C-alpha positions in Angstrom: -7.6 20.2 24.9 -4.6 21.6 24.2 -2.9 24.7 25.5 -0.3 25.7 23.6 -0.5 27.3 19.6 2.0 24.7 18.6 -0.2 21.6 19.8 -2.6 23.3 18.3 -0.9 23.3 14.9 0.0 19.8 15.9 -3.1 18.1 16.0 -4.3 19.4 13.1 -1.2 18.2 11.2 -1.7 14.9 12.7 -5.3 14.4 11.5 -4.3 15.4 8.0 -1.5 12.8 7.9 -4.0 10.3 9.3 -6.2 10.6 6.5 -3.7 11.1 3.4 -2.0 7.3 5.3 -5.7 6.0 5.5 -6.2 6.7 1.9 -2.9 5.4 0.8 -3.3 2.0 2.8 -7.1 1.6 1.3 -6.0 2.6 -2.2 -2.9 -0.2 -1.9 -5.4 -3.2 -0.7 -8.0 -2.1 -3.6 -5.2 -2.6 -6.0 -4.2 -5.7 -4.3 -7.6 -6.9 -4.8 -7.9 -6.0 -8.2 -4.4 -7.8 -8.8 -6.0 -11.1 -7.3 -8.9 -11.0 -9.7 -6.8 -10.7 -12.9 -5.9 -14.0 -14.9 -3.8 -12.4 -17.6 0.2 -12.5 -16.7 1.0 -9.6 -18.9 -1.5 -7.3 -17.0 -1.1 -9.0 -13.7 2.8 -8.2 -14.3 2.4 -4.6 -14.8 -0.2 -4.4 -12.5 2.0 -6.0 -9.6 4.8 -3.6 -10.5 2.4 -0.9 -9.4 1.4 -3.0 -6.1 5.2 -3.7 -5.4 6.3 -0.1 -5.6 3.1 1.4 -3.6 4.2 -1.2 -0.6 7.3 -0.1 -0.6 6.5 3.7 -0.2 4.1 2.6 2.8 6.8 0.6 4.5 9.3 3.4 3.8 6.5 5.9 5.5 5.8 3.4 8.5 2.3 3.0 7.7 2.9 -0.7 7.1 5.5 -2.6 8.8 9.1 -3.5 6.5 8.1 -7.5 7.0 4.6 -7.3 6.2 5.2 -5.1 2.9 7.7 -7.9 2.5 5.2 -11.0 3.2 2.4 -9.5 0.6 5.1 -8.7 -2.0 6.3 -12.2 -1.8 2.5 -13.7 -1.9 1.8 -11.9 -4.9 4.7 -12.5 -6.9 4.3 -16.3 -6.7 0.8 -15.6 -7.5 1.8 -13.9 -10.3 4.7 -16.4 -11.4 1.3 -19.3 -11.2 -0.3 -17.6 -13.9 -0.2 -18.7 -17.0 0.4 -16.9 -20.3 -2.8 -16.3 -22.1 
């Protein structure tokens, strides 16, 4: 167990950040699944913008690697572009 006041505070802060990061990461994954289920191109384009922004935010905060974010955005963009306008 930590012996210093600052170490105790750091433990509390790290736990708070860990939970926040986990929530944001899980939310982004849910949006990606939601995007993959969409068949309408117009709706998919709107959701893609949101997902892309979320992935950029996760990469900026080092929750996920920047290249992983880039790869996911690329795959999702290809998916959205492959949809036919309905």
